[in-house]
C-alpha positions as CSV (number, residue, x, y, z in Angstrom):
1,M,144.5,65.5,52.4
2,K,143.5,66.5,55.4
3,K,145.1,64.2,58.6
4,N,142.3,62.0,60.2
5,H,142.6,62.8,63.9
6,H,139.6,60.6,65.6
7,K,141.7,58.2,67.1
8,T,143.8,61.0,69.2
9,H,140.5,62.5,70.1
10,V,138.9,59.6,71.7
11,D,142.1,58.7,73.1
12,E,142.7,62.4,75.2
13,N,139.0,62.1,75.6
14,A,137.7,58.9,76.7
15,N,137.0,60.0,80.2
16,N,135.4,62.6,79.3
17,P,132.0,62.2,77.3
18,E,130.7,65.4,76.3
19,K,134.2,66.0,74.9
20,A,133.8,63.0,73.1
21,L,130.7,63.9,71.3
22,E,132.3,67.3,70.6
23,S,135.5,65.5,68.8
24,E,133.0,62.8,67.4
25,V,130.7,65.9,66.0
26,R,134.1,67.7,64.2
27,E,135.0,64.3,63.0
28,E,132.0,63.6,60.8
29,V,131.7,67.4,59.3
30,L,135.4,66.8,58.2
31,L,134.0,63.4,56.9
32,E,131.8,65.5,55.4
33,E,134.0,67.9,53.5
34,R,135.9,64.5,51.8
35,P,135.5,62.4,49.0
36,P,133.1,59.3,49.1
37,E,135.8,56.7,49.1
38,E,138.2,58.6,51.3
39,V,135.3,58.4,54.0
40,I,134.9,54.7,53.5
41,S,138.4,53.8,54.1
42,V,138.3,56.1,57.1
43,L,135.5,54.7,58.0
44,E,136.6,50.6,57.3
45,K,140.1,51.6,59.1
46,Q,137.7,53.0,62.2
47,V,135.6,49.8,62.0
48,E,139.1,47.1,61.9
49,E,140.7,49.5,65.0
50,E,136.7,48.9,66.8
51,K,137.4,45.1,66.0
52,A,140.7,45.2,66.9
53,K,140.2,46.5,70.5
54,Y,136.9,44.0,71.4
55,L,138.8,41.1,70.3
56,R,141.4,42.8,72.8
57,F,139.0,42.9,75.5
58,Y,137.5,39.9,74.8
59,A,140.5,37.9,74.9
60,E,140.7,39.8,78.1
61,F,137.7,38.9,79.9
62,E,138.2,35.0,78.9
63,N,141.5,35.1,80.8
64,Y,139.6,37.1,83.8
65,K,137.2,34.3,83.7
66,R,139.6,31.5,83.5
67,M,142.0,33.1,86.1
68,A,139.0,33.4,88.6
69,S,137.7,30.2,88.1
70,R,141.5,28.7,89.2
71,E,141.7,31.2,92.1
72,K,138.2,29.7,93.6
73,E,139.2,26.2,92.9
74,E,142.3,26.8,95.0
75,I,140.2,28.6,97.3
76,I,137.7,25.8,98.0
77,R,140.7,23.3,98.2
78,R,142.5,25.2,100.6
79,S,139.7,25.8,103.1
80,G,139.6,22.0,102.9
81,E,142.9,21.4,103.8
82,D,143.1,23.7,106.6
83,L,140.0,22.2,108.0
84,I,141.0,19.1,108.0
85,K,144.5,20.4,109.5
86,E,142.9,22.1,112.3
87,L,140.9,19.1,112.9
88,L,143.5,16.2,113.0
89,P,144.6,16.7,116.6
90,T,141.0,16.7,118.0
91,F,140.6,13.1,116.2
92,D,144.2,12.1,117.1
93,N,143.2,13.3,120.9
94,L,139.8,11.0,120.9
95,E,141.8,8.2,119.3
96,T,144.1,8.1,122.4
97,A,140.7,8.6,124.8
98,L,139.8,5.0,123.3
99,K,142.4,3.5,123.4
100,H,142.9,4.2,127.5
101,A,139.3,3.6,128.4
102,T,139.2,0.9,130.3
103,G,136.2,-1.5,131.7
104,E,132.9,-1.2,130.9
105,P,131.6,1.2,128.3
106,T,130.7,4.3,130.0
107,G,128.2,6.9,128.2
108,L,131.4,9.4,127.5
109,S,133.5,6.1,125.8
110,Q,130.4,5.3,124.1
111,G,130.0,9.4,123.1
112,V,133.7,9.3,121.6
113,E,133.3,5.8,119.4
């Protein structure tokens, strides 16, 4: 019984498409030499491995989307807080200017209001 080395070849050649293709061709030749039941078993195992890999990637991507959404909301919330903190002293100064305005309203005091 020949050992299935497909997973090792895929891992070793993940960043080299030409070697990965060569590895797949060699694996196909090895599968053609096996009895049909064994080929089915090997292929079912490969399908399960790919399905598990897909589900992991899908879950990771969903987690990434949730994290990115939370970060975006946090940035928006903080940017609003920062703007308010920067504007508060200005509002306080305008309020103080209105309190100290005496007499007839001028264009400046009306503008401040």
